[in-house]
C-alpha positions in Angstrom: 0.0 0.0 0.0 1.4 3.4 -0.9 1.8 6.1 1.7 -0.8 8.2 -0.3 -3.4 5.5 0.2 -2.7 5.1 3.8 -2.9 8.9 4.3 -6.3 8.9 2.6 -7.6 6.2 4.8 -6.4 8.0 7.9 -8.2 11.2 6.8 -11.4 9.3 6.2 -11.3 8.0 9.8 -12.6 11.3 11.0 -15.7 10.9 9.0 -16.7 7.6 10.7 -19.1 7.4 13.6 -18.4 5.4 16.8 -20.2 2.2 15.5 -18.3 2.3 12.3 -15.0 2.8 14.1 -15.8 -0.2 16.3 -16.6 -2.3 13.3 -13.4 -1.2 11.6 -11.4 -2.0 14.7 -12.8 -5.6 14.8 -12.0 -6.1 11.1 -8.4 -4.9 11.7 -8.0 -7.2 14.7 -9.2 -10.1 12.6 -6.7 -9.3 9.8 -3.7 -8.7 12.1 -2.8 -11.5 14.4 -0.6 -10.3 17.2 1.8 -13.0 18.5 3.1 -12.4 22.0 6.9 -12.6 22.1 6.8 -15.4 24.7 4.4 -17.4 22.7 6.5 -17.0 19.6 9.6 -18.0 21.4 7.9 -21.1 22.9 6.7 -22.0 19.4 10.2 -21.8 17.9 11.7 -23.8 20.7 9.0 -26.5 20.3 9.7 -26.8 16.6 13.4 -27.2 17.3 12.6 -30.0 19.7 10.2 -31.6 17.2 12.9 -31.6 14.6 15.5 -33.1 16.9 17.7 -30.0 16.9 17.1 -29.5 20.7 16.8 -32.3 23.2 14.5 -30.4 25.5 13.0 -27.0 26.0 15.2 -24.5 27.9 14.2 -23.8 31.4 13.0 -20.3 32.3 15.4 -18.4 34.5 14.1 -17.4 37.8 17.0 -15.0 38.5 16.0 -11.4 39.0 18.5 -9.5 36.9 17.0 -6.2 38.0 18.4 -6.8 41.5 22.0 -6.3 40.2 23.1 -2.7 40.6 24.5 -1.0 37.5 28.2 -0.2 37.6 29.4 3.2 36.3 32.7 3.0 34.3 34.9 5.9 33.2 36.1 6.4 29.7 34.8 4.9 26.5 31.9 2.4 26.4 32.8 -1.1 27.6 31.5 -2.6 24.4 34.1 -0.6 22.4 36.8 -1.9 24.7 35.7 -5.5 24.3 35.6 -5.1 20.5 39.1 -3.7 20.5 40.5 -6.5 22.7 39.1 -9.1 20.3 40.9 -7.7 17.3 
C-alpha cells in the first residue's frame, strides 16, 4: 500500500461514527494476528525439539536481573573496549 493510500484512509477515519470505528477495529483485529513474544519463542523452541535440533526446551530463568546494581565506568563504552580487545 502506498503512503498516499494510507494517508487517505487516515483522513477518512474522522468521518466515521463510533459504531463504524468499532466495526473497523474488529476487522483490523481479525486481519492482524498479534503474536506475543513469549508465545512466539515457545513455538520456535518447540519446533526445534520436534525436529530433533534440541533435546529439551530450555528452562526459564528465575533469577531477578534487576536486583543487580549497574556499575558506572569511566572512559569509552565497555562494548568498544571489548571489540578492540578481540581484534
